[in-house]
N, C-alpha and C positions, 0 to 999 in steps of 0.2 A: 442374774436373770430374775425378772419380776414374775411373781406367781399371780397370774390373772385367773381368778376363780369366777368372774362374771360370765354368764352365758349370753350368747347372742341368738336372737330369734330370727335374724334375716333369712337364713336358708329355709327355715320352716315357712316363713311368709311367702317366699318365692315359689316354693312347691305348692302351697295352698292356692295362690293366684293361678298357677299353671293348671291345677286340677279344676278350679272354678271355671276357667276358660274352656277347658275340654268339655265339662259338663254343659255349659251354655251352648257350645257348638252342637253337641249331641241333641239337646232339646230343640234347637232351631231346625235341624234336619228332620227330626221326628215330627215336629209341628207342620213343616212344609209338606211332608209326604202325606199326612193325614187330610190335607185339604187340596185335592188335585185341581189343576187348572182346566177349565172347560173351554172348548173351542167356540168361537163366535161363528154365526152363520148369516151374517149380514149379506144382503143381496142374494140369499139362498146359495151361497158359495162358501167354500172354506176360506178362512181369513187370509191365508197366503195368496190364494188365487184372486180374491177381491182386491188385495193390496197391489198385486202385480198389474192387474188390468183396470184399475180404478178410473183412469182417463177414458177408456173406451166405454166403461159402464156408465159414466156420467154423461157422455155424449149421446149414447143410445137412449138413456132415460130422458134427457132434455128433448130429444127428437120425438119420443113417444108422448111426453106430456104436452107438446105443442099441438098434437093431433087427436089424442085419445084420453078418455077418462075411465078409471076403474072404480066401481062402487060395489059395496056389499049390500045386499038387499034381504028383506024378510028375516031380520034378526032383532032380538030384544037388546036394547042398549040401556046403560045406566048413565045418568048425567052426573058428572063429577063437578063439584063446586070449585070455582076458581080459587087459587091460592092468592090471598090478598098481598102476599109478600113477593109475588112473581108477576112479571109482565106477560108471561106466556099463558095463553088460554088453555084450560084443561080439556083434552080431547075426550070424546065419548068412548066408552069401552063396551064391548059385547059381553052379555051375560050368557055363560055356558050352563048347560044342565048335565047332571051326572048321567052317564050312559051314552047312548047314541046321539050324536049331533050332526046336523046337516048345514052346509053353508052354500049360499048362492051369490054369485058375482055377476055383474054386468060390465061388459067392456063396450063402450060406445065412442063414436067420434064426437068432435065438438058440436056437431049438428044434432046429436041425439040418436043417430042411426046405430043400431046394434051391430057389432062386429062378430061374425060367427066363425071366422077362420083363424082365430088366434091360437097359438100354441101356449096353453095355460098349465102352470104347475102350482100346486098348493102345498104349504107346509104348516103344520101346527107344532109349535115349539114352545119351550119354556125359556125365559130369559136366563142367560148364563149357564145353559146346559143343553147338550145335544142328545142326552141319554134317552129322553122320552119323545124325540121327534117323530112325527108321522108325516110322511111325504106322499103326495098323490100326484102322479105325472099324467100328461095327456088327458086332461079333463074334458068330458064331452059337453057339447052345447045343446041344451034341450029347452024348448019353450022360451027362448030368448035369454037364457041364463046359463052360465057355467055352473054345473052342480057338483058339489062334493058331498057324497052321501055316507052315512053310517060311520062317522069318526067316533070311536069309543073313548070317552074321557072319564077316568075314575079318580084321579088324584086332585085334591083341592089345591087351589092356588092361582097364580098368575100365569097366563099364556100369551102368546103372540100368534096372530093369524097372518101368515105371509102369502102373498100371491105374486107370481111373476107371469106376465103376459108378453109374448113375443109376436110381433106382426112385422113380417119381412125382416129388416135389419134394426128395427126399433124395439126396445125392451122397456116395459113399464113395471113398476113395483107398487104393491100395496102392503102396508104393515099396520095392523090394528091390534090394540091391547084387548085382552079378554080375561075374564075371571070366572072361576068355578068356586062357589061357596057352598059347602054342604049344609 
C-alpha cells in the first residue's frame, strides 16, 4: 500500500461554494423584501382590473375623446425644455404649493359647450406608489368648472393629477404631471 500523505482540498471547496450560494440566496431575499412592489393605478383602477378590461376601457376612451375635451384651468405651470435627444415634446407640468391646493377642470364638448352632468373622480397620486393617494369622488360642478378644493400636500416631489370623467357610457381620462418643490 502506498502511503499518500498529500491532502486534498476538494471537499472544503465544495462546502465553501455551497455556503457562498446559501449566503447569496439569503442576501437576495432580504434585498427583495426591503424594496416592496407598489401597485399601479393606471386608469384609476387596480392594475389587474385595468388589464382584464383594457379593451372596454380603450373603446370608451376613444368614444369620449371623439366628443369631449378635459382641461385643467387656473393652475401655474412650468415649461419644461425639450430634450434635444428625444423626438417627444416635453409636456407642461403643474406647480404645486405646500399646504392646501385646489384644482379646477372643465369638461366641454368639441363645440366648447360645458358639460355639467359628468360623473367626475379625481386622484392625486405619486408615481410608483399608492401609499399617499388622495381620491375625491363625485366632484361638484360650480361656476362652469369641476372643483377639487383643499387637497393638502406636504411631501416634496413628483405627483400625478388624474381625472376620470364619465358621461353616459363614455369615459375620458386626464393625467398631468405635477411637482412640489419646497
